[in-house]
C-alpha positions in Angstrom: 5.7 21.8 -19.7 6.7 18.6 -22.3 10.4 20.4 -22.2 11.1 20.4 -18.5 12.1 17.5 -16.7 8.7 17.1 -14.1 9.1 18.0 -10.3 4.9 16.5 -10.6 3.2 13.6 -11.8 -0.2 13.1 -11.7 -0.7 9.3 -12.2 -4.6 7.8 -12.8 -5.4 4.3 -13.6 -8.0 4.1 -16.2 -10.8 1.3 -17.2 -13.6 2.2 -19.6 -13.9 6.0 -18.0 -14.9 7.2 -21.5 -17.5 9.3 -20.2 -15.6 11.3 -18.0 -11.6 11.1 -18.9 -11.9 14.3 -20.9 -13.2 16.3 -18.4 -10.8 14.7 -15.6 -8.0 15.8 -18.1 -9.3 19.6 -18.2 -9.9 20.0 -14.4 -6.0 18.4 -13.9 -4.4 20.7 -16.1 -6.7 23.9 -14.9 -5.4 23.0 -11.2 -1.7 22.6 -12.1 -1.2 25.6 -14.2 -2.0 27.4 -11.1 0.9 26.4 -9.6 4.4 27.0 -11.0 6.3 23.7 -10.9 6.2 21.9 -14.4 4.8 18.9 -14.6 3.7 15.4 -16.2 0.3 14.1 -16.4 -0.1 9.8 -16.5 -3.0 8.1 -17.4 -3.1 4.5 -17.1 -4.8 2.5 -19.1 -5.9 -0.9 -18.0 -6.9 -2.4 -20.6 -9.9 -0.5 -21.6 -12.9 -2.4 -23.7 -15.1 0.8 -24.9 -13.6 4.0 -26.4 -11.1 5.3 -23.3 -8.5 5.2 -25.4 -9.5 6.7 -28.3 -10.1 9.7 -25.8 -7.2 9.5 -24.6 -5.6 9.7 -27.6 -7.0 13.6 -27.5 -6.0 14.6 -24.8 -2.5 16.9 -24.3 -0.2 17.5 -23.4 -1.1 13.2 -21.3 1.8 10.4 -21.2 -0.2 7.3 -22.0 0.6 4.0 -20.6 -1.6 1.1 -22.5 -1.5 -2.1 -20.4 -2.4 -5.3 -23.0 -5.2 -6.8 -20.8 -6.8 -5.1 -17.8 -5.3 -5.6 -14.8 -7.1 -4.2 -12.1 -6.3 -1.4 -10.2 -2.6 -2.0 -8.2 -1.3 -3.2 -11.1 -2.2 -0.1 -13.0 -0.7 1.8 -10.4 2.6 0.3 -10.1 3.4 0.7 -13.7 2.4 4.4 -13.6 4.7 4.9 -10.5 7.3 3.3 -12.1 7.1 5.3 -15.6 6.8 8.2 -13.3 9.4 11.0 -13.4 8.6 13.5 -11.1 10.6 14.4 -7.4 6.1 13.9 -6.2 3.5 11.5 -8.0 0.7 12.4 -6.9 -2.3 9.3 -7.3 -6.2 10.2 -8.7 -8.4 7.3 -9.4 -10.8 9.1 -12.8 -14.2 8.8 -11.3 -13.9 12.1 -10.7 -15.6 11.4 -7.0 -13.0 13.4 -6.1 -11.8 16.9 -7.1 -8.2 17.9 -8.9 -7.9 20.6 -7.8 -7.5 19.3 -4.0 -3.7 18.8 -5.2 -3.0 22.3 -4.6 -3.5 21.7 -0.9 -2.0 18.5 -1.2 1.3 20.3 -2.9 1.0 23.5 -0.4 2.0 20.8 2.5 4.1 18.7 0.9 6.1 22.1 0.2 5.9 22.1 4.6 7.6 19.4 5.4 5.3 16.5 4.7 6.2 14.0 2.7 3.1 12.0 1.8 -0.4 13.6 1.8 -3.2 11.2 2.8 -7.1 12.5 1.8 -9.6 11.9 4.2 -13.2 11.9 3.0 -16.0 13.1 5.8 -18.4 12.5 3.6 -18.6 10.7 1.4 -21.0 9.8 -1.3 -21.0 6.0 -1.7 -23.3 3.0 -1.3 -23.7 2.0 2.5 -22.3 -1.1 2.5 -18.9 0.4 1.2 -19.2 2.7 3.9 -19.8 -0.1 6.7 -16.2 -2.2 5.5 -14.7 0.9 4.8 -15.6 1.5 8.7 -14.5 -1.8 9.7 -10.7 -1.9 7.5 -9.5 1.3 8.7 -10.0 0.4 12.0 -8.6 -2.3 11.5 -5.7 -0.8 9.3 -5.0 2.2 11.5 -4.6 -0.8 14.8 -1.8 -3.1 13.2 -0.2 -0.7 10.9 0.5 2.0 13.2 -0.3 5.1 11.4 -3.4 7.8 12.5 -5.2 7.6 9.6 -8.9 7.6 9.3 -9.1 6.8 5.2 -7.0 4.5 3.5 -8.8 4.1 0.9 -9.2 7.8 -0.6 -8.0 7.9 -4.1 -6.2 10.9 -4.1 -2.5 10.9 -2.3 0.7 12.4 -2.8 4.4 10.9 -2.2 7.3 12.1 -2.4 8.7 9.9 -5.0 11.6 8.4 -3.1 9.6 6.6 -0.1 7.5 4.8 -2.7 9.4 4.3 -6.0 11.6 0.7 -5.3 7.8 -1.0 -4.4 6.1 -2.9 -6.1 2.4 -3.2 -5.1 0.6 -6.5 -5.6 -2.8 -7.3 -4.6 -4.7 -4.1 -2.9 -1.1 -2.7 -1.3 -2.0 1.0 -2.4 -4.2 1.7 0.1 -1.7 0.7 2.4 0.9 2.3 0.8 1.1 5.2 3.6 2.5 2.1 5.9 5.4 1.8 3.9 6.3 5.6 3.1 5.9 5.7 6.8 8.2 2.9 7.7 10.7 4.6 5.5 11.0 7.1 7.8 8.3 9.5 5.7 6.3 12.3 7.5 2.4 11.3 6.9 -0.1 14.5 7.2 -4.1 14.2 6.0 -6.2 16.5 5.2 -9.9 16.5 4.6 -11.1 16.8 0.7 -14.6 16.5 -1.3 -15.9 14.0 -1.9 -18.2 13.8 -5.1 -21.4 11.2 -6.2 -19.9 8.9 -9.2 -21.6 11.1 -12.4 -21.2 8.0 -15.0 -20.2 4.2 -15.0 -20.0 2.2 -11.9 -17.1 1.7 -8.9 -15.0 -1.1 -10.7 -14.3 -2.0 -6.9 -16.6 -4.0 -5.8 -17.2 -5.6 -2.0 -16.0 -8.8 -2.7 -12.4 -7.2 -3.8 -12.0 -5.5 -0.8 -13.3 -8.4 1.8 -10.0 -9.3 -0.4 -8.3 -6.7 0.0 -8.6 -7.0 3.9 -5.7 -9.8 3.4 -3.2 -8.2 2.0 -3.1 -6.1 5.1 -1.1 -9.0 6.6 1.9 -8.9 3.8 2.0 -5.2 4.8 2.0 -5.9 8.2 5.0 -8.0 7.5 6.6 -6.3 5.5 6.8 -3.1 7.5 7.4 -4.7 11.0 9.1 -7.9 10.1 10.6 -7.7 6.3 13.7 -5.8 7.6 14.5 -8.5 9.8 12.3 -11.6 9.8 14.2 -13.5 12.1 12.2 -11.5 15.1 8.8 -12.9 13.1 9.1 -16.3 13.1 11.6 -17.0 15.9 8.7 -15.3 18.0 6.2 -17.5 16.6 8.8 -20.3 17.0 9.5 -19.6 20.4 5.7 -19.3 21.4 5.2 -23.1 19.8 8.6 -24.0 22.1 7.1 -22.3 25.4 3.5 -24.7 24.2 5.4 -27.7 23.8 7.2 -28.1 27.2 4.1 -26.6 28.6 2.5 -29.8 27.1 5.5 -32.4 28.0 5.6 -30.7 31.6 1.8 -31.2 32.3 1.5 -35.3 31.1 4.7 -35.1 33.2 2.8 -34.1 35.8 0.1 -36.0 35.2 1.8 -39.4 35.0 3.5 -39.3 38.2 0.9 -38.3 40.4 -1.4 -41.0 38.4 -3.8 -39.5 37.4 -3.5 -40.0 33.9 -0.8 -42.3 32.1 1.3 -41.3 28.9 -1.0 -43.5 26.4 -3.6 -42.0 27.9 -3.3 -38.6 26.7 -2.9 -36.5 23.6 -0.4 -34.1 26.0 3.0 -36.0 24.2 1.5 -35.5 20.8 0.4 -32.0 21.5 4.0 -31.4 22.4 5.7 -33.1 19.8 4.0 -31.6 17.5 4.4 -27.3 18.5 8.2 -29.1 19.7 9.2 -29.3 15.5 6.7 -26.7 14.9 9.3 -24.5 16.3 12.1 -25.9 15.1 10.2 -25.6 11.4 9.5 -22.0 12.2 12.7 -21.3 13.8 14.7 -22.2 9.9 12.7 -20.0 8.4 13.4 -17.1 9.8 17.4 -18.1 9.2 16.2 -19.0 5.5 14.8 -15.7 5.8 17.3 -13.8 7.2 19.8 -15.0 4.6 18.1 -14.7 1.6 17.4 -11.0 2.8 21.2 -10.2 3.8 21.8 -11.6 0.0 18.6 -10.0 -1.5 20.4 -6.2 0.2 24.3 -7.9 -1.5 23.0 -8.7 -5.0 21.2 -4.9 -5.5 23.7 -3.1 -3.8 20.1 -1.7 -1.4 19.7 -0.9 1.9 17.5 -1.2 4.9 17.7 2.8 5.9 15.9 5.4 3.5 18.6 8.0 3.1 16.5 10.8 3.4 19.4 13.1 2.0 22.7 13.8 1.7 24.0 17.8 2.6 28.0 18.6 2.8 28.7 21.7 4.9 32.3 21.5 4.3 32.6 25.0 2.3 
């Protein structure tokens, strides 16, 4: 497999997982050998401080990407995705809570026409606090991103590489990466997967990190819905601010001519002025963002449109 161009890349971020990496690698290899396509396995050592690096050095076949320090799961995944050469990129956590054999099911769904396959842990073996927070986070993600997934946080996902290769991950954005792929035209499928209790070590993702990750949802919502036309976002809020300003000035005038309150006796003129200024600022920010976006596309020779495929029917 090492001498062939891989069709499938499995990317696994690892941090202090010396107790699980060997067994995980064995299971991944066993699963991938049950399908005919050439593959590569990439473990991203995210600055582990135990014997993880030593354990990884003994595994074959394997490409190891070692980061200089512990950056976190999302930067580790970002490094692995951009190191991957396969047409299909499979993401998998290193804690053995997901079954690598489910990769075969994901590949089957991709062959049936899906572009992104996301795991759904119907029967999760996690702490109650994580389950509760996850339920709320998944609900809000479905509402704001308009992606009907039950389990955004499942570590097992498969993507056609063309939908995610030119997107840099930040914060906890890997959780919402299916929404980015959907915005680029990907067909998303969700399949139930097995989920097991963690057998060794402890979870590297704390509830507080999950709470911080909820703020990344706002960034993804902006990217998915407004990145290609930021004037709609800033201009929309600018228009709302101007409407509030007009209403404030109008109310102040009505109070003045009704001999109810003079301009100096009500805060409405000040409120109107503030919202008028805010509306102008927001509109100008939208124009500035539009100009920067156009310059970006011109300088990088890219387009906001994602080309799925090109066919030549001349012959």
